[in-house]
N, C-alpha and C positions, 0 to 999 in steps of 0.2 A: 522458502517462506511462500504463505496460500498467495492469491490475489487479495482477498477480503473475509475480516472476521467480521462475524456480528456479535454482539452481547445481547444477549435474550430470547430467547424462545417464546415468547407470546406472538400473537398474531401478527403484529406489526414486524419484528423479527423474520419471523418463518415466512413471509409473505415477501420480504424485502430479499430473502436470501434465496427463496425459490426463482423471481425472476432475474435476479446477478447469475445464480447455478445454471438457469436452462439458456442463457445469453452465452455460457462458456467460459465463464470465470471460475476459479478454481474459489468454494467459501466453505468457511468453518464458523459454525455458530455453536458460544458457548453460554451455557446454561446453568445460574449457582443452583437451581433446586433437579431435586431426582424427576421430575415429570415434567409435559409440553403445556404450555397455556396461561401462563402468568395469573390474570382472572378468571378467564377461563378456566376453572380448578374446580376438579372434582375430588372427594373425599370417601374413600372404598372403607365402610365397617357395618359391624353388626349383620355380615349378610348382604350388604346392600351398596347404593352408592348415593351420594346427594352433593347437590353440587352450592358451593358455599359462596360462590364468587358472583360472576356474570349468570343470571338466572334463565334467562331466555335472551332470544335475537328476534329483533325487529326491524326488518329489512326498511332501509329507506331509497337509497339510490340504485341506479338498474346494474350494476357491476355486482354490489352486495346482494341483490335478488336472485343474480345467474348464479352466485357462489350458492346459496342458500339452496335453489331449485338443484343444482349437481348433487349437494350433499341430502337432498331429499330423494333425489331416484338412485342413493346408493344406500340409502336407510339406515343412514347415518343420522340424519333431521327429520323430527317430523312436529306435526302442529298442534302443541300441548294445550294451548286456549286462545280465544276471542278477546275474552273478557278479563279484566282489571279490575277490581274494585278498589272503590274507595271511601278511607272512610274520615267522616270527619267528624271531632268532637262535637253532642250534642245534636247529632240528624241521625236519623236511623237509614243504615246502609240498605243503599237501593242497586241495581240492576245499571253497569254502565250503558252511557248513551252510546259510546262510539267503539266500533268494534274492529279489531283487526288481527291477523294471525300473529299467535307470536309462538315460535320453534324453539324446540329444544331436541337436545340429543339424548335419550333413552338409557346409552350408555354411557350418560356424564356428559358432561359440556366440554371437556378436556379431549373428547374422541375428535371435535373440530379440528386442533390443535394438531391432533397427531393423523389426520387427512391430510396436512400441508407437508409432513416430515420425511416421507419417502423418496430417496437419493441424494438426502442430503447429509452431510456430515456436523454431526451433533456430539458437541459433550457435554454430558449432564454430570451435577454436582461436582462444577469446576468454577467455584468464584473466582472472578478477577481482581485480584486487590492494587495493581500499579498498573498502570500505561507509560510508557517512555516510548520518544523516537531512537531509531536505531542512526548508526553510521551509515548503514547501507538504502536510507532512505526508505524509511518505513517504521512503521509502529510495532514495540515489544507488547504483549500483554504477559503479566506475570501472576501466577495462576495460586492460591492460597496452597494447594497440594503436592506444587511441583519443586523440584531443588533449586537451588542458585542457577544449576547450568542449565535448566529446563525453562521454557515458555513456549510462546505462540507469537510467530512473525506474520504480517502481513503489510502489502502496499497501503491499503484503504482501510476505513474502521467505521461500523456503522454501530452506534449503541441505541439499542431499542428496548430502552427501562425506563421506570419513572424518572422525570428530570432532576427531582433532590437524589438520586443515585447516582445520576450520572455527575453531578455538579460535584459529589465526593470523588468519583475518581478522576475527573479532570481537574479540578482545580490547584492540584499540588504540580499541574506542567509550569500554572503562572501565566502571566503574560509575556513571558519571551520566546514561548511556544505558542497561545493561544491568545485569539484577541479579546480587549477587556469588554467591549460591547458583546463579545458573543458570551461571553461567561454572565454577565450581566443579564442578558436575557434568558440564558439559563435559570438562572437562581431566580426570575421573575414568576415561572411555571409554581403553582399554586396546588395542592391536592385538600380535598377531603379525606378523612377517616373513617371506618366504618368496623365493627365488630358484627361478626356472623354467628349465632348461634344454631347448632344442630341437635334437634331433639326426637326421640323416638318415643313413641307411645306401645299400650298394651292392644292386641287386633281389634279389642272389646271398647275402646273409648269413641266417645259416642257423648251428642250428634257430630259426626263430621260436619264443616261447614259446607252449604254450596259453592263455596267460588273455591279453584284453585291458585291466585296469587290475589293479594290485595297491598293497595300502597295507604298507608297513613299519610294522611294531607295536612296536617296543624300538631301531629304528637312530638311532645318534646324529645323524646326517647326514642322512640321508634320511626322507623324509613318503611318497611316491606315485608310481607310474610307469604311463604310458598309453602304450599300442600306438595313437598318436592315429589314423595312419595307417589307422587298420582302422574309422574312423568313417565314411572316403570309401569309393566304387566307384570299381575297378577301378586301385588307388594303383599310382604309378609306380615306387615306392620304400618299403620302410619307412623310418618317423619315429616317435620316441619324443618323448613329453614326460616329462621327471623333475620333480617338485618336492623342495623341499630341507627339512628338520628346519627350527623357528624356532631353536633353537640354532645351527644350522651358518649361518643367513642373518643372525642378529644378529651372527656372528663375518665376515659378511665382505660386510655391509651398504655400508660405505662404500668398499669395492673400484674404482678407476677403471677397472681391467681387468677385467670380468666374464670373460672368455673364460678365462683359466687357472680362473676360480673354476667353472664350466662343466664343464672337463676332471674337476676333484676329483669333481664329485658321479658322472658318468658313469663314473671310475674305481671308485669306492664300488659304484657299480650294477652292472658287469660284475663285480666280486666276489662281490660279496652274492648274484645270481643265477647266477651261473656262467655267464654270457654274456661270454665274453672280447672279443667283435669288438664288443659296447658302447662300449667305450674309442677306437676307430677309425674316428668317424664320416665322412663325405663332407661334412658341412658341422652348424656347431652356431650356436646364436644362443642368447644367455643374457638373461632379464627378470629386475630387481629388483622386489618387492613389498613397498614400505614397510607397510602398510597392507593385509595379507592377511586375517589372519582375527581378529574380535575375541576379546581376552581377557579384556578386562573391558568386557561389555556397560553399554549403558545398561537398565534395567528392565523398560520401559514400550515403548511402539511407536513414539514420537517424544519429544521434546523440546522446550518451546514458553519462548520466553525472557518471555513474559508483561508485554510491553513496551507502552505505548499503540499504539506501529505496529507490526503483526504482525510476526514470526518467529519462525518453527518450524522445527528440526533432524530429519531425517529419515535413514535408512538402515540397512544389514544388521546395523550395531553397535550399532541400538536391538531389542533380544529375542535377536541374535546367530545367528540362522538362518539364516544366508547369503541365498542369493538369494530363497527363500519369505519369508524375514523381511525382507527389503529389499521386495519386494511389498507385505504388510500395513501395513509402517510409512511409502510411500508414502501409501497408503489411508487408513492414521490422521491423516496428517500434514494430504492433501487437507481432511478433515472440521473438524480442528480450523483451519485457515485459512479453510476455509468458515462455519465457526461466529465467527470473530474479525470476520469482514469483513460480508457483505450478508444470511448466511442465506439463499442461495439451493436450491431445493428437491435434495437430492441421494440422495435414497428410490431414485428409479428410473433413478438415472444409474449405470452403472459401465463402468470403463476397458476392457471386454472387446467395448464395442458398436465398438468401433476396427475390429472383424472383422467386424462385421455389412456 
């Protein structure tokens, strides 16, 4: 039996796991995908890579600024742009008045998550399909790929995935194991969806826009577009990432074939930006994000089940401040789990020590 199992290898899960591992606990991270990062997602395609989830970092708090500076010193992050343009219907596009650095990983935003992984035991491509208490006062995780006699046992559990996914895992335990108020609080968290289209164009496409990133202020279908190829040195061809509005994503979320949906997004962008060639890409990939942005986040840094067996939920939906919020939530969850277990000294433990 391991001390702590962490479900989810996004920023919250990885930061939590590092903090607890460095304190001396045995930790196993379980991730259903084949890669790390959650919304810090990078797609490798057509000889390049594209960030189809979180598009850049804009640090606010001191700890996150330190994290960004360390990644800059290790050449994982660099400044992409200080300007995100805004387009409002019926008004000309103008340069933004407020400037602040936006940081990206030229090797793909998933590199940020990979930088937090050293020393951790991480099981990739492993979907947790059931959670049950054990007679030994622990938690048993049943994995989709395991036989009936296999699984993973832990004294404590951190669930670092979107709240609606956590609900699906925890509801079968019922109120005999979990408090009704805890389940209701978890159910109260809601998300906006999004659909991202990655599109590549011939090297001769012109004119390329003057901006690298642009927000659509009042478009019913579009939310954001970025010249993603400008994050890479010497790109072979221009490629863009376009993110839909939540309303558009909601209307098309269950579409079996997303290619026509992506074409609609590109057509809208081409018309809005007066760049007709955006409508005719050489290639395109489309991705749906069912849980893209918290629309109704939990108001605290974590959500504890309050059971005799330690169980804490965390993620970017705790506080709702995206990547930075996920990091702070992971740290808070680690502190809470430590409090419920052995009270190991965390005062001098810092997940940033992984870079020392």
